Each structure stands twice: as C-alpha cells, then as structure tokens.
BAKOL-744154 format. One record per residue (C-alpha): x, z, y. Coordinates in steps of 0.001 Angstrom, whole numbers, plus 500000, padded with zeros to 6 digits. Last residue first. Layout:
BEGIN
XZY...
END
This chain:
BEGIN
505199504675465982506075501049465403505643500150469089503253497317468203501524499150465381501177502306467446499869500293470417497273498448468292496032501679466688495745503395470060493795500434471428491435500220468466490748503959468620489873503795472325487697500713471805485750502496469043485308505702471020484257503936474228481877501406472688482274498167474585480146496174477045478147499281477920474431498678478586473346497591482061471953500151484516468334501336484482469070504852485725471790503445488008469252501672490236471038502697493466474444501675492036476936502034494903475582505159496617473882506345493440477163506618491550478810508693494268475869511109494374475381511144490587474958514945490557477808515449488060480214513305490028483673514738489234483271516441485866480275514573484481481626511235485766485037511883484225483362512799480943481415509537481104484447507424481940486616508910479158490096508473480624492590507437477980495748509430477422497056507891474189499403505534476036500870508623477705500671508720481506503862507498483057506692508453485343508721505272485039505936502881484082504720501927480598501796504285480043499063502023481373498032504504484035501585504873485302502044501081485263498886500629487331499974503401489701503417501947490264502130498400490764499602499528493380501904502019495092504779499511495298502584496617496439500516498394499078496942497161499375495180499408501910492340496920502516492096496546498765490734493202497555493678491007496603495831493956495508493063495398493336492501492056491633496269491570491237496656494955489551493750494209487241495214490894486144498655492464485778497218495170483501496561492571480781493181493249479169492855495793476362489153496299477242489317500015476487492933500821477308493894498439480076490594497758481817489269501289481298492483502934482450492473500879485648488877501807486475489537505511485806492754505463487850491037503788490808488216506327490482490675509129491054491963507370494182488593506580495780488215502833495984488543500553499016487764497033500152484330498281501239481682496317499338483766494716496592485945497794496070482908500083496163481393497844493503484441498338491301484267502080491771480554502290491062481088500177487949483793502431486554481757505544487367478660504123485711480048502668482515477871499667481686480694497208482380478899495534485277481068496370488292481754492760489241485477492899488434484822494649485101482153492123484124484567489341485092487247490794482822484723491116480014483747487434480306487325486238480716488512487865477504492214487284476856493573490226474915496977491742475559499557491277472821502416493528474076505486491425474758506955493413477626505915496794476294509286497849474848510838497129478232509404500304479751509352499229483405506643496696482560507142493334484215505447491605487144506354493734490166508723495481487789511338492777488436512327494499491674513485497701489976515697499469492560513293498864495468510366499399493099511445502954492295512139503668495967508622502647496977507054504384493987508692507717494839507929507250498542504219506885497824504308509846495424505993511932498152503026511348500453500852512744497653503222515721497412502629516423501094498894516781500447499546519159497582501962521196499682499540521680502589501492522263505776501343518902507534502827517764510859506244516852509474504641514812506698502243512998509010504960512023511476507311511029508663504746508860506914504375506916510138501118505934511822499874502483512740502048500827510091499144498766508779499692500160505281500029503707506601496787503094508451494852502119505334496448504916503291495304507442505892491908507961504240492603511704504656490749512927501578487778515294501349484771513125502110483025514361498984481239511848496750484559510782495180485467514279493977489186514417493147490370515400496651488063518386497051490009521432495837493485520160496729492329519030500174490441522191501097492876523367503806493384519734504838489742519214505737488870520308509282492053520763511299494312518361509411491561515788509010490893515919512742494625515622513385494811512511511223491839510811512874493232511640516315496488509894515387494514506921514091492498506833517313495695506781519337496999503859517261493755501957517749491222502076514946489716499459512655488459500782509347484732500540508694483734498222511537486669495885510930485894495794507207482221495110507906482928492398510450485078490284508152485918487177510137489538486192509713490979485157513064494403483686512394497123484413514943497697481706517527501248480435517397504009480526519995506111477758521493509110479333523188510179480035526746511296483659526516510378485954529412512600489010529152511320492338527806512207495644529437510000498290527890508353501424529246507647504995528197508723504324524617506924506624522190508955509551520911510894509386517645509895511979515017512797514076513809514815513056510772513934514460507366516219517040505775515106516788502157514004520050500554510878518796498785512030515198498411515276515412496464515501517752493493511945519064493334510062515880494225512277513448492321512295515651489201508507516075489427508111512318489842509982511601486653513187510019485358515118510029488612518288507920488682517204505278491145520484503482491603523611503535493734522150505621496528521361504185499975517623503792499576516636505512502861514324508441502328511211508536504521509915505127505591510953502941508497514243501700507079516341499818509597518518496751509222520636495778512223521936492228512276524592491188514791524238487630516039527024485130515330524619482191515265525179481378511577525302485057510723521943485582512403520371482707510496521717484000507176520549487545507928517047486252508698516877484527505312518143487674503572515499489757505360512778487321504296513862487580500669513839491367501058510293491299502379509228489037499507510696491443496942508808494430498356510780497682498507511329497959502235513308496373505047512901496558508786514609494170511168516710494502514299518351491376515626521250492126517972523025490316520802520034488086521458520157484468522684516387483958523257516446480154522885518767479825519881517284482864518223513782481436518630514880478116517135516300479984514156513038481856513701510890478720513636510539478790509822508984482254510033506246480969512311506044482478515784504377485380517581506078487090520526504674490583521042504491491511524728506130493708527344505182495374530638504414498658528856500663497996529059501428494589527530502849496374524503499504498095523926497734494732524023500165493342521444499390496319519210495669495504519374496397491918518387498496493065515418495759495515514389493114492762514369495542490639512375495889493354509755492180494183509548491146490653508585494270490224506462493617493305504330490033492362503529490718488647503102493307489157500385497076489107500571499376486971498450498510483538499843498755484613503474501943486486502651503631483261501610502690481611504910504904484070506812504089484573510503507090486250512108506223488859514754508719489548517539509220492368520049512043491545522503513731494750523660516153494643526598518520497569526454519373500887528120516057502767527962514834500837524894517627502312522781515434502755519719512227500716519911512392499270516403512969502778515104509267503566515501508060507133515626505182506538518065504645503018519406502848501555516418502553498284514546505266498745511931504199496476509080506127493310509969507685493794513394510986492108514236512986493681517062515079491212519055517667493196520998519391492167524237522241494355525462
END
C-alpha cells in the first residue's frame, strides 16, 4: 500500500504516527507550503522552522527517503501523479490547520483516496464537547490517570518511491542569532531533555519561577517544531509539577479545538464588548520595553533579542498591558505570536485569556500582578533585569502609576460587568 504522510509540525522520527506501518507500506513524506502561515508567523519562528524542516529532510535521506516539498495549491496535482491509496494527515486545534485538513479531504474524496487523520498530541478530541470548567478538574479527572499510548519507535528504514513532481525551494530566512540560540537536531533535542531530567528536574518546582535561574526545560521551542513529542517527555518524567505543565498545554489545545472562535473572542462572552483603550504610544512603549517597570521591560526586551520570554515574565507583561494600560489583549497576543520562537496558538491565546480573566480557567479580573513586587520576589538581585537592561538604575520613568491604573481598571470592569 502507498501512503502519503503530510508533515506540518511533526519533524521527528521518534514517536511519530506518520510512519506507522512503514515495514509493509511505501511511505511518501510530504510538506505542504501554505502561504497563509507565512503571513501569520513571525521571522523568529519561521527562521528556525525552515532550518528544522531541512534538517529533517536530511535525516529522511539517511533512511533512503526524502521530504517532498510543494505548495498547498499543488496538492491535487501531487495526488494525481503519486497515486496513493491513503493520505495520512495530522490535525490539531488551530483553525487554519483544520481548514487545510478539510481542503485535503475534499481532494482525496474527489480522487477516491482514503484519508487517515491522526492526532499527534496526548488526548484525542473524540468527546462531544469540552466539558471541563477548570484546569484542576481536567487534570484530576482526565489527564492524571489517563492511559497514554506507548512511544512509537523510530523507523529503521523507509520505502519511498520516486515521484516526478515539481518541488519548491523552502524559504531561507536569515536570523543567525535565533538559529544559534535554538537550533538542534532531533538527537540533540532528546539529549537536551535527558540532561534537564538528570540535572534540573528535581528542582523544577523550586526554580521555575525565577527568570535569572536556568531552571526550566526550554522544551517549548522543540515541542512547537515537533522535534520531540509530548508523550515521550511525559512518559519519561517523574516530577508531578513538570508533568502538570505539559497538561496545561493539552488543556489549552483541547479547549481551543472545541472553541475555535476564541482565537479572536473572549471565552467569557460578557467581555466581548469591553471598551479597551486605544493608545498607540503606550502600546509601542510596551512592545519596546520602555514602560518604566523593570521586569516588564526586561521581558519585552528579551522577546525582541531572543524571541523568547520566561513564562512567569510572560504573565507579568500580559497583565500589565491588559490591566494597567487597558489595551486590547488581542494586540498583545498577536505581538507575542509574531515574535516568539515557540509561538503556539492555543497556549498563547489560552494564557492571554487566563491572565485577562475572561478565559475558561481564568485569573480573576482583580488579580493584577504588581511588577515591582514580582521583581522583588523573583529577581531580588536584579540579575535578570541587568541582563536585558544594563543601565537599569537610570531607566525611564513609569508611563502609568501602578496603583492608580489598577484602581481605574477594576472600576471600569465593575461598571461594565455591573458587579
């Protein structure tokens, strides 16, 4: 049997359902270049992504195979030429991915080709709706005791026919710093995880909130590239706190799958007409890391310099934009998504809505991170601050007064929600 397996964010050999049955079947690895994604994703993610895709292609060649690369609109032509029995495609929570899946299904139906949809994450969304009201409920009732499938071994070889088709050259997006900071081969990613497991996982819960300490796994980048599977990491981890963070990713992924409109709309419908302020100057100051609040500005400068922000600092920066500047959360979410090298739509949207207080499992609207108290608690020696703001002692003055802006926001929300 001939199987076309379409890769989108699954660029690994280990634990990959797209290779199932390789011993008995021909496998044709295929990458569909989607112009829409080029507009949505920022330079940081794309520069690393295409480097990873090329690296994956080289690994396939070692197995006597290759990754065919064509434009999405040429998929039907590829089907006509390659004549597969089955097209195997992954789906996830992102609306664009599901649009692409529907398009591929239509082509396959037209050519009488069987479609096989696979879910590469942890808990397949095969229930009627997402009935959980909180993360803790999801974790205790479903995730914690879920019987996860075993990890799938790497293919030892592949049988891939030679398909005569016009391929595209993948874009080369020059961003040497991002490549230097993050690029790893699949084997290097696996080694990176096991090093974290041996050296840092035991102290993960204690150290994870301190941005100056290298105490987190930094696996989010490689999860996003699909170079390592959530399942492999989960089944090879013992620390409950660390595993709960993996559960958060799955929680948001499933939530978004069943609530597609929440990419742009608040889950709590009461918030959908909230009168956000329009202040381009303050928004630009936030983006540039010039708000006058040190930990906010260090985080935003880390984003600009490295395409990454420590997770606690992400929450502080988001809280400040929403609750102190009262600027539309969608603008902040898009800025993060365009600049983060680990930009994942469900996690990004879910976390912004959590911070704003209008997501599924949400922080209260009145819970507003005090940037200075957060700095005192998690960066008391200014080590993180100094790395990104060397002249922090003569930093700019705050663009808003924290207490006053906090009170104004709470007052506005109470008036709007009639509390």
